[in-house]
N, C-alpha and C positions, 0 to 999 in steps of 0.2 A: 878829614879833621873832625867834622861834625859827628861822624859815626863813632869816632874814638871817644869823643866827649859824651855822646849818648850812651855808649857802652859803659863808660866809667860811672856815669850817673846812675844807671840801672844797677851796676854792681854795688855801688855805695848804698843805694836804697835797699837792696836785698840783704846786704850784710847788717843793716841796722834793724831788720825785722827779727823777731824771735825764731829760733830753729824749731821746726816741726818734729822734734825728737821725742816728745811725750806721747805715750799711747793714747788712743781714742777711747772715750768712755763707752762701755757696752750697755750701760743702764742709764736711768734718768740722771741728768746732770743736776748736782745739788750745790756745787760751788764753782764760781768763775774767779780766776785770779788774773790780774793784769798789772802792767806797770813795767818796772825795770827788771825784766827777766829774759833769759836766753832760750830756755826750753819751753815749748808750748805745743798745743795741738790744734790751734787755729792761727790765723795770721797775726792776731793782736793779743791773744790771751791763752790761758790754760783752763780747760774745763775738766772737772772731776766728778765721777760718780762715787757712791759710797765705797765700793770695793777698791777703787784706786786710793782713796784716803786711808782705808784700812791696811793697805800694803805699806804705808809709811810706818816707821817705828812707832809703837804705841806706848802711851804713858797713862798712869792712873792717878786720880786725885779723889780722896774720900773726905768729904766736908759737908758742913751745913752752909746754907746760903740764904739770903733774905727772900728768895722767890719761890722756894719749895719748903715743905714741912719735913723735918727730920734730917738725918744724915744720909747722903747718897754717895755712891761710888761712880765716878765718871771715868770714861776711857776715851782717849783720842790721840791726836798727833800734836807735835810742836811746830810752831812757825819756823823754827830753825831748820828742821828736817824738810819742811815744805819748800823753804827758800833754797836749800841745797839741791833738792830734786829739780827745781826750776832754774837753777844757776842764777838766782835773783840777788840783787844788791839793793839794800835799803835799810833804814833804821826805824821807820814808822810804817805801820799797816793801817790804812784807812778801811775800816770794816763796815759793811752795809748790811742791814737786816732786811727781811722781806717787806717790812712796813716802811722802808726807806730811812729808818733811823741810822745815823752814821756816828761812829766814834773812832778815835785814833788810839792805837795800841802800840807802844814801843816794842820792837822785837826783843829788846833786853828783858821784858817782863817774862818771856818764855825761858830765858836762861837763868836769870837772877831770882825770880819770884816763883818759878815752877808752874806758870800758867800753861794750860793746854787748850786746844780747840777740841772740845768734847763732841763725839758723835754717838756715844752710848751712855746711858744712865742705868745703873744697876743691871748691867749685862744686856740691855735691850737697845736697839737703835732708837735715837731720839726722834720723835715725831714732831711736826710743827705744833701740834696741840700741847706738847710737853717741852717746849722751848727749843726744839730742834729745827732743822736737822743738825745744826752745828751751833755750839755755844762756847764762848770764852769763859773758862772757869779757873779760879785761883784756889790754892789750898788755904782757904781762910782760917781753918781751925789750927793749922800748923804755924801760922805767922799772924799774930794779932795786928801787926802794922797794916796788913792787907784789908782789915775791916774798916775801910774808909770810903768816903764818897768818890775819891779818885779811882780806886780799883773797882768799886761797885759800878761806876760809870763805864768802865772798860769791859765789864762782863756782859757783853752784848750777846743776845740769843737770836735764834732764827736767822742765822747768817746765810747770806746768799752770794756775797761778792767781797773780794779783798783787792784793794789797790796797793801795790808796793810803791811807796814814795821813794824817790831817788835819794841817794846819800846826801847829807847836808854838806855844804862846802865850807 
């Protein structure tokens, strides 16, 4: 009887962990995603290198922003595609920068407002010195409503970590 209960507890514990179905990074890890996800490449999270992020569908945003001079063209991926790849569920992304700054970005911003996680600026990978390796950018020039403290506060740069918050009940 005890062995049946032990086996059941082990099975339940294993099924609650993410599946290790995501490929392993072959280069330096630049992003770790954890939270409510089914696909991962570690027991608790999904680690990505730049080439893995570039394999996601890519989107472009050309805009001015308060942190750089002039108009720049940004390329990167959507949180929607990232979450689909990870079989993740959630409505809020808790995004952390290299300097430990944290902000919360609704997943809906990537669908409704056209935000992207930019990995390239003007065709070049974004370095830490130039707000990289990853930055949330909105199409500020296409939608004047985005030129507000709310969206500027969500435009986090030097992203290193994303936690997918569970669905609100």
